[in-house]
C-alpha positions in Angstrom: 100.5 117.2 128.3 99.5 115.6 124.9 98.2 118.4 122.7 96.3 115.9 120.6 94.4 114.4 123.5 90.7 114.7 123.0 89.0 115.8 126.3 86.5 113.4 127.9 83.6 115.7 127.2 84.1 115.8 123.5 85.2 112.1 123.3 82.2 110.7 125.1 79.8 112.9 123.1 81.2 111.7 119.9 81.0 108.1 121.1 77.4 108.6 122.0 76.6 110.2 118.7 78.1 107.3 116.8 76.1 105.0 119.1 72.9 106.5 117.7 72.0 108.6 120.8 70.3 111.9 120.4 73.3 114.2 120.8 72.9 117.7 119.4 75.3 118.5 116.5 78.5 119.9 118.0 82.0 120.8 117.1 85.1 120.5 119.3 88.0 123.0 119.0 91.3 122.6 120.7 93.6 125.3 121.9 95.8 124.6 118.9 92.8 125.4 116.6 92.6 128.8 118.2 96.3 129.5 118.0 96.4 128.4 114.3 93.0 130.0 113.5 91.8 126.6 112.2 88.1 127.5 112.1 86.9 125.7 108.9 84.8 123.1 110.8 83.4 125.8 113.1 82.5 128.1 110.2 80.6 125.2 108.5 78.8 124.5 111.8 77.8 128.2 112.1 76.5 128.3 108.6 74.1 125.5 109.5 73.1 127.1 112.8 73.4 130.8 112.2 69.7 131.4 112.2 69.6 130.1 115.7 71.1 133.4 116.9 72.7 131.8 120.0 75.0 128.8 120.7 76.3 127.3 123.9 80.0 127.1 124.4 81.2 124.4 126.9 84.6 124.2 128.4 86.6 121.2 127.2 90.1 121.2 128.7 92.2 118.0 128.1 92.6 117.7 131.9 89.1 118.7 132.8 88.0 115.1 133.7 90.4 115.3 136.7 88.2 118.1 138.3 84.7 118.1 139.6 81.8 118.7 137.3 80.9 122.4 137.1 84.5 123.6 137.9 84.7 125.2 134.5 82.0 127.2 132.8 79.6 127.0 129.9 78.4 130.2 128.3 75.7 131.3 125.9 77.0 133.5 123.1 76.2 134.8 119.7 76.4 132.3 116.8 79.4 133.8 115.2 83.2 133.5 115.3 83.6 136.6 117.4 81.1 135.4 120.0 82.8 132.0 120.3 86.2 133.6 120.7 84.8 135.8 123.4 83.2 132.9 125.2 86.4 130.9 125.3 88.3 133.8 126.6 85.7 134.4 129.2 85.8 130.7 130.3 89.6 131.0 130.8 89.2 134.3 132.7 86.6 132.8 135.0 88.9 129.9 135.7 91.6 132.4 136.7 89.3 134.5 138.9 85.9 133.2 140.0 87.0 129.5 139.8 90.5 130.0 141.0 89.8 129.1 144.7 87.8 126.0 143.7 90.7 124.8 141.4 93.3 125.4 144.2 91.2 123.5 146.7 90.8 120.5 144.4 94.5 120.5 143.7 95.2 120.6 147.4 92.6 118.2 148.8 91.9 115.9 145.8 95.3 115.8 144.0 93.9 117.4 140.9 96.8 118.2 138.5 98.4 121.5 137.7 96.6 122.9 134.7 97.6 125.3 131.8 94.4 127.2 131.2 95.7 128.5 127.9 95.2 124.9 126.7 91.4 125.3 127.1 89.4 123.7 124.3 85.7 124.1 123.8 82.6 122.3 122.6 80.1 124.3 120.6 76.4 123.3 120.4 73.2 124.9 119.3 71.4 126.6 122.1 68.4 124.6 123.2 65.7 126.2 125.4 64.5 123.7 128.0 64.9 121.9 131.3 68.2 120.6 132.5 68.2 117.1 134.0 71.2 115.2 135.4 71.1 111.4 135.9 73.3 109.1 137.8 73.1 105.6 139.3 73.6 105.4 143.0 73.8 101.9 144.3 71.0 100.0 142.7 68.8 102.9 141.6 68.9 105.9 139.4 68.4 109.5 140.6 67.4 112.4 138.5 68.1 116.0 139.4 65.9 118.7 137.7 66.5 122.4 137.1 63.1 123.3 135.7 62.0 126.6 134.2 58.6 128.2 134.5 58.3 129.5 131.0 55.1 131.4 131.6 56.9 133.6 134.2 60.4 133.3 132.8 61.6 132.1 136.2 63.7 129.2 137.4 62.2 127.0 140.0 64.1 125.4 142.9 66.1 122.4 141.8 65.0 119.0 143.1 65.9 115.3 143.1 63.6 112.4 142.3 64.0 108.6 141.7 61.0 108.7 139.4 61.7 110.8 136.2 58.8 112.6 134.5 59.2 110.3 131.5 60.0 106.6 131.8 62.0 107.0 128.6 64.6 109.0 130.6 65.2 106.0 132.8 65.5 103.6 129.9 67.8 106.0 128.0 70.1 106.4 131.0 70.4 102.7 131.4 71.2 102.2 127.8 73.8 104.9 127.8 75.6 103.6 130.8 75.6 100.1 129.3 76.9 101.4 126.0 79.7 103.4 127.6 80.7 100.5 129.9 81.2 102.5 133.2 79.2 104.3 135.8 78.5 107.8 134.5 76.8 111.1 135.2 74.6 112.1 132.3 73.3 115.6 131.5 70.2 116.0 129.4 68.3 119.0 128.0 64.6 118.5 127.4 63.2 121.0 125.0 59.7 122.5 124.9 58.4 119.7 122.8 59.7 117.1 125.2 62.6 115.9 123.0 65.5 114.5 125.1 69.0 115.6 124.1 72.2 114.1 125.6 74.6 117.0 126.1 77.2 115.6 128.4 78.5 112.4 130.0 81.2 112.1 132.7 82.9 109.0 134.1 82.2 108.8 137.8 83.3 105.2 138.4 86.2 106.4 140.6 84.0 108.6 142.9 83.2 107.0 146.2 79.5 107.4 147.1 79.1 105.4 150.4 76.7 106.0 151.7 79.5 121.2 177.0 77.4 122.4 175.0 76.5 125.9 173.9 73.6 125.9 171.4 71.0 128.1 169.6 67.9 127.0 167.8 67.3 128.5 164.4 64.3 128.5 162.0 65.0 126.0 159.2 67.3 124.4 156.7 67.2 124.2 152.9 68.7 121.0 151.4 68.0 118.8 148.5 69.4 115.5 149.9 67.8 114.6 153.2 69.7 111.5 154.2 71.3 112.8 157.4 70.1 115.1 160.3 73.5 115.9 161.8 76.6 117.6 160.6 79.9 118.9 162.1 82.0 121.4 160.3 85.0 123.8 160.9 83.5 127.2 161.2 84.4 130.6 159.5 82.6 133.5 161.1 82.0 136.2 158.4 81.3 139.7 159.6 81.6 142.1 156.6 80.2 144.9 158.7 83.1 144.6 161.1 85.5 144.7 158.1 84.0 148.0 156.8 84.1 149.5 160.3 87.9 148.8 160.4 88.3 150.4 156.9 86.3 153.5 158.0 88.4 153.8 161.1 91.6 153.8 159.1 90.1 156.3 156.7 89.3 158.6 159.6 92.9 158.3 160.8 94.1 159.2 157.3 91.8 162.2 156.9 91.9 163.6 160.5 95.3 162.4 161.7 93.9 160.8 164.8 96.4 157.9 164.8 100.1 158.1 165.3 101.6 157.3 162.9 99.0 158.6 160.5 97.7 155.8 158.2 98.5 155.8 154.5 96.3 154.4 151.8 98.5 151.3 151.8 97.4 150.7 155.4 93.8 150.8 154.5 94.2 148.5 151.5 96.2 146.1 153.8 93.1 145.7 156.0 91.2 144.5 153.0 93.9 142.3 151.5 94.6 140.7 154.9 91.0 139.8 155.2 91.0 138.2 151.7 94.1 136.2 152.5 92.4 135.0 155.7 89.5 133.7 153.5 91.8 131.9 151.1 94.0 130.4 153.8 90.9 129.0 155.6 89.5 127.6 152.4 92.7 125.8 151.6 93.0 124.5 155.2 89.6 122.8 155.3 88.2 120.7 152.6 84.6 121.1 153.9 83.6 124.0 156.1 80.6 126.1 157.3 80.3 129.9 157.1 78.3 131.7 159.9 77.2 134.9 158.3 76.8 137.5 161.1 76.8 140.0 158.2 77.4 139.0 154.6 75.8 142.0 152.8 77.1 145.3 154.1 74.3 147.8 154.9 74.0 150.4 152.1 74.8 153.4 154.3 78.0 151.7 155.6 79.0 150.8 152.0 78.5 154.4 150.9 80.5 155.8 153.8 83.5 153.5 153.2 83.5 154.1 149.5 83.2 157.9 149.7 85.2 158.8 152.9 88.2 159.8 150.8 86.0 162.0 148.5 88.4 164.9 148.7 91.3 162.8 147.4 89.9 161.3 144.2 92.9 159.2 143.4 92.9 157.5 146.8 89.1 157.2 146.7 89.3 155.3 143.4 91.9 152.9 144.8 89.8 152.2 147.9 86.6 151.7 145.9 88.3 149.3 143.5 89.6 147.3 146.5 86.1 147.2 148.1 84.5 146.2 144.9 87.0 143.4 144.3 86.5 142.3 147.9 82.8 141.5 147.2 84.0 139.1 144.4 86.5 137.5 146.7 83.8 137.1 149.4 81.5 135.4 146.9 84.2 133.0 145.6 84.8 132.0 149.2 81.1 131.4 149.9 80.8 129.3 146.8 83.3 126.8 148.4 81.4 126.3 151.6 79.0 123.4 151.8 77.2 124.8 154.8 75.9 128.4 155.0 74.3 129.6 158.3 72.8 133.1 158.0 69.5 135.0 157.9 66.7 133.9 155.6 67.3 136.7 153.1 70.6 135.0 152.0 70.1 132.2 149.5 72.6 129.8 147.9 72.2 130.1 144.1 72.4 126.5 143.0 73.2 125.4 139.5 72.9 121.8 138.3 76.3 120.6 139.6 76.1 122.4 142.9 72.6 121.0 143.5 72.9 117.4 142.6 76.3 116.7 141.0 78.2 113.6 142.1 80.3 115.6 144.5 77.1 116.4 146.6 76.1 112.8 147.2 78.2 112.4 150.4 78.4 116.1 151.3 75.2 117.8 150.2 74.9 121.6 150.5 73.0 122.9 153.6 71.6 126.4 154.0 70.6 126.9 157.6 68.8 130.1 158.4 67.0 132.3 160.9 64.1 134.7 160.1 65.2 138.1 158.9 63.0 139.8 161.4 65.0 138.2 164.2 68.3 139.1 162.8 69.5 141.6 165.5 68.5 139.3 168.3 70.1 136.2 166.8 73.3 137.9 165.8 73.6 139.3 169.4 73.0 135.9 170.9 75.6 134.2 168.5 78.2 136.8 169.6 77.3 136.2 173.2 77.7 132.4 172.8 81.2 133.1 171.5 81.1 131.5 168.0 84.4 132.3 166.3 86.4 131.3 163.3 88.2 128.0 163.9 85.5 126.5 166.1 83.7 123.3 165.2 80.0 123.8 164.8 77.5 121.0 165.0 74.0 121.2 163.4 71.3 118.9 164.7 67.9 118.7 162.9 64.8 117.7 164.8 61.8 115.8 163.5 60.4 119.0 161.9 63.8 119.9 160.3 64.4 122.8 162.7 68.1 123.1 163.3 69.9 123.6 166.5 73.5 125.0 166.3 76.1 123.8 168.8 79.5 125.2 169.5 81.7 122.3 170.3 
């Protein structure tokens, strides 16, 4: 890999800045700058923006353009050198942990390249408080995805998509940017509290294609941002965290009371957890798009406490088990983040950021969150088990005129 290659994110921002577009002042630092502690440009930047207290640090790896938008993170941090070093280190760590499965899946299914995360560069910008808007042209029209914040309540509202932006200037600006860059692009804006529009990122999406017996159970509703289709089939993973914890507790009982022959060791208990995590990863790497049926995603508090404290009389073993169970929650969340269809009770929500809600990757395969009412949880889960839904099945979801989903096991 060419060490001197400027990443797409920094390259296009500089091109837009030179073209007279309203790009916030920014500085790009390569991995070499960090190795050689070449921070003169950054320190000058921080002197001009130190009173802002915070900056935003965006990932800028030389190979990042080969991955989906949102694969790598952006972080808010203190407007000082230590804060920026920490943010870069955190972005790399997240790529090795929380984003690892996503990276592996893109390498497997989309021929994304092998990547040396230690070559991670960054783009540093002043932190701007405001709404995030992402624009892209689909066919002959522009669409605008909004992540708006209710400043009075300090809450984020549900993201939404519209073909009519709040300000016509946004449409005209998007058209001018795309014409200036000379290719179809996805443009990210920040609109501050005064209504000023800043261009904070552009990405070339010209190579992304955007073409546009039965056992069943009716559920309550579906949450989706794109509403083009009313039918979907997906390979199914049935998640039952409660069953996992019961297996762990059973092994703990065998270890403590000697009810099994041979008597389980701590390694046998940890193997139950690690085998489950490997099953999640193997499934995610086998299916590019898949659904998760959550019979139980969150473990009941009492069961969680029992599993974590069953080995109380052997503190060293208890610490090992608690660490494994804590890490299992992270592994579960990483897996759920890769599913494009979540079927579970109403209490469980998909936390959508800008790219997950309306990035270019969601045009052909938008995220669906299909749910049943929490008060019906016991009945629905019992019926799902009776119908025999299991991992490896193909599930079909049909939406009626009122957008009420029916689930079919094919």
